[in-house]
N, C-alpha and C positions, 0 to 999 in steps of 0.2 A: 394482359397482353393487348387487348383492344384499346385500352386507355392509352397505352404507349403509342399506338398507331395514330389515334386521334390527336394526341399532343404533337407527334411527329409531323403530321399534315399541317396543323396550325402553325407550328414552328417554321416549317419550310415556307408556308405562305407568307408569314411575317418577314422572313429573310428576303424573299423576292419582292414583296411590296416595299420593304425598306430600301432595297436597291433602286426600285422605280421612284420612290420618294426622294431619292438623292437628286433627281432631276426635276421631278414634279413638286409642287408646293405641299409636300407631306413631310412629317418628321421622320426622314429616312433612317438615319442611324439609330434613334431610339426604337423604332419598329424592329429593325434587324437585331438589336441587342435583346429586345423582348423575346424574339424568336430563339435566340441563343439560350436565354434563361429557361424558356419552355423546354427546349431540347435537353437541357441539363437535368430536367425532371424525369426524363425517360431512360430506358435502358440502352438507348442508342448513343449516348454521350456521357462522358465523365471528364469534364473540363476541370483543371485545377483552379483553386480559388484565386491564385495570383493572376492567371490569365483573365478570369472574369472581372477582377478589380481593374486591371489595366484597360481592358476593353470598355468597361463601364466609365472609367475616368476619361478615356479617349472620346467616348460618345458625348459625355458632358462638355468636354472642351470643344469638340467640333460643333455642338449645338450652340454654344456661346459664340464661337468664332463665326458661325454661319450668320449670326445676327450682326456682328460688328464689322466683318470684313467688307461687305458691300458699302456700309456707311463710311468706313475708312477710305475705301477707293473713291467714293463720291466726294468726300471732304478733301481728300488729297488732290483731286483734280478740279476743285473749286465748285462743287455742287451744293445743293440745298436739300431740305427735307422734301420739297416738291419733286425733286428728281427721284428720291427714294420711293415716294408714293407712286409716281409715274411708272417707275421700273416694276414695282409690285403689281400694279394694275395691268401693265403691259404683259407681264409674265402670265398672269391669270388668263387674260384674253388670248395670248399666244398659245396656251395649252390646247385650244380648240381648233387651231389652224394647221396642225401637223407637227412633226418632230422638231423642225427648226424654228417653229413659231415661238417657242419659249424663249429662245435666245434673241431672236429678232424683236419679239415683243418687249423683252426686258430693256433692250437698248432703245427702241423707239419710244417706249413709255417714259424712260428717263429723260430722253431728249424733249418730248412733248411737255413733260412736267416742268423742266427747266425753262422752256420757252414760255409756258403759261405763267411762270413766276417772274417773267420780265427779263430774263437773261438774253443777251445777244446770241446769235446762232453759233458763233465760235466758242464762247464760254459754255453754252448748253451742250454742244457736241462733245467738248472735252469732259464735262461733268458726266454726261451719259456714258462715255467710254470708261471713265473711272468706275462708275457703278457696275457696268457690264464686266469689267475685269474682276472686280470684287465678287460679283455673282458667279463667274466662271471658276474662280479660285475656290469658292465655297462648294461648288458642285464637285470639283476634283477631290477635295478633302472628304466629302461625304461618300462619293463613289468608292474611293480607296478604302475607307474604313468599313463600309458595308461589304466590299470585296474580301477584306481580311476576315470578317466574321463569317461570310459564306464559305470561305476556304476552310476555316476551322470546323464549321458545321459539316461540310462535305467530308472532310478527313475523319471526323468522328463517326458519321453515319456509314461511310464506306469501309471504315476500319473495323466495324463490329460484325 
């Protein structure tokens, strides 16, 4: 019984950290999925294997898309790898400046990266915007998937 409680606490913590990781630079959906799998090992949940496979594949797909969507947005709007690096660095710096710092940091980092790569301000702004749109789309996907996993976990826990 106490083992189930410990696994439950760890699973819930992973689900919550996974949701936070959807916005912060952490592997959000994989952490939430790990929480769901831990929860499956307890008496508090009994997910069917089809649901776990679907959520596992969705986690894999979102993890891959999270890497490619910002790159696609950047390339689609005329950016370079300097913009991607700038966006990533801006996001990391922005984490320490408050909740909106992540978003502002990602945009400004992409813009600075493009400007340092020798792009004119109009092209750099357009590319930074593309990277930012891709970044936001990735966040929406990750939050939605983590939200679904938290919903199933909550339904399982509260249903027992």
